C-alpha positions, 0 to 999 in steps of 0.5 A, spaced: 078 288 703 085 287 703 085 280 701 078 281 697 083 287 693 089 284 693 085 277 689 082 281 685 088 284 683 091 278 680 085 276 677 085 281 674 092 281 671 091 274 669 085 275 665 089 281 662 094 275 660 088 271 657 085 277 653 087 284 653 080 285 652 077 279 657 071 285 660 068 285 653 069 278 650 063 275 654 066 269 657 062 264 659 064 263 666 058 260 669 059 254 664 066 254 667 063 254 674 059 248 674 064 244 670 068 245 675 063 243 679 062 236 677 070 236 677 070 237 684 065 232 686 069 226 682 075 228 687 071 228 693 067 222 691 060 220 689 059 214 686 056 209 690 058 202 688 066 203 687 070 205 694 072 212 694 077 216 697 076 224 698 082 228 695 081 233 699 086 237 696 084 237 690 077 238 692 080 245 695 084 247 688 077 246 684 073 250 689 078 255 688 079 254 680 071 256 681 073 263 685 077 265 679 071 264 675 066 267 680 072 272 682 072 274 674 064 275 673 065 280 680 070 284 676 066 284 670 060 286 672 063 292 678 059 288 683 066 288 687 064 291 694 066 292 701 060 288 703 063 283 699 069 283 703 066 282 710 061 277 708 067 272 705 071 274 712 065 272 716 064 265 713 064 260 718 067 253 717 065 247 719 069 243 724 069 237 720 066 235 713 059 232 712 059 230 705 052 229 703 052 237 705 057 238 701 055 235 695 049 238 696 052 244 696 055 244 690 049 241 686 046 248 689 051 253 686 052 249 680 044 249 679 045 257 681 051 258 675 046 254 670 039 258 672 042 265 672 047 263 667 052 268 673 055 266 680 052 267 685 056 268 692 052 265 698 052 258 695 059 258 694 060 260 701 055 255 703 060 250 699 066 253 703 063 252 709 060 245 708 067 243 706 070 246 710 075 252 708 076 258 711 076 265 707 084 265 709 085 258 706 082 261 700 086 267 700 092 263 700 090 257 695 088 261 690 094 265 690 098 259 689 093 257 684 093 264 680 100 262 680 100 256 677 095 258 672 100 264 670 105 260 669 102 256 664 100 261 660 108 263 660 109 256 657 105 255 652 098 253 654 094 256 650 098 254 644 098 247 647 105 246 648 104 246 656 106 239 659 100 238 665 104 232 666 111 232 670 114 226 673 107 221 672 103 227 677 099 233 675 101 240 675 096 241 681 099 236 685 106 238 685 103 245 687 099 242 693 106 240 696 109 246 694 104 249 699 105 245 704 112 247 704 110 254 704 106 254 711 107 261 715 111 264 709 106 270 706 111 275 704 113 273 699 109 267 697 108 268 689 115 269 688 116 263 691 111 259 688 113 261 681 120 259 682 119 252 685 114 251 679 120 253 674 125 248 677 120 242 677 117 243 671 125 244 669 128 238 673 121 234 668 
């Protein structure tokens, strides 16, 4: 539950940064979820007529993006419960990815979001299991992506001033590298990631 509370607190702060009254704006988080599902499949690969290599780092970041929107929906609905935290902690990731099962899981997640116009935890967990992605990994990458989202907002994301490409690569790619450099050092992870992003952004 502690990891869930930390993520919920960070999500609340980010959402307030986007809009001080975000809870009553009626944002279509479900729409963001199914669009992210399509983007995730592009990173994973689904085209049978060409060679594709899965970019698992970016696939995982897309799943984390979906969790940002799903968590926002959960907070807005006052559905943050101990049981939810327990369910996430029970996630058992597969020993290796199963491409067909993962693609089906993502399609189920997209279908659920479109049908219910909301976020359903179970299809999301199935996607985690089949990728595979553990709860601890989700937590670490969530912190990283949340910091990047904060960094984007602080550098003109809404106004259009922000540069997403640094030295010819997307900011997500820089984040993955910084996360890899920070393995085993969780205490001040958010602060170190923000400093790393700032240094790279200013350099380019």
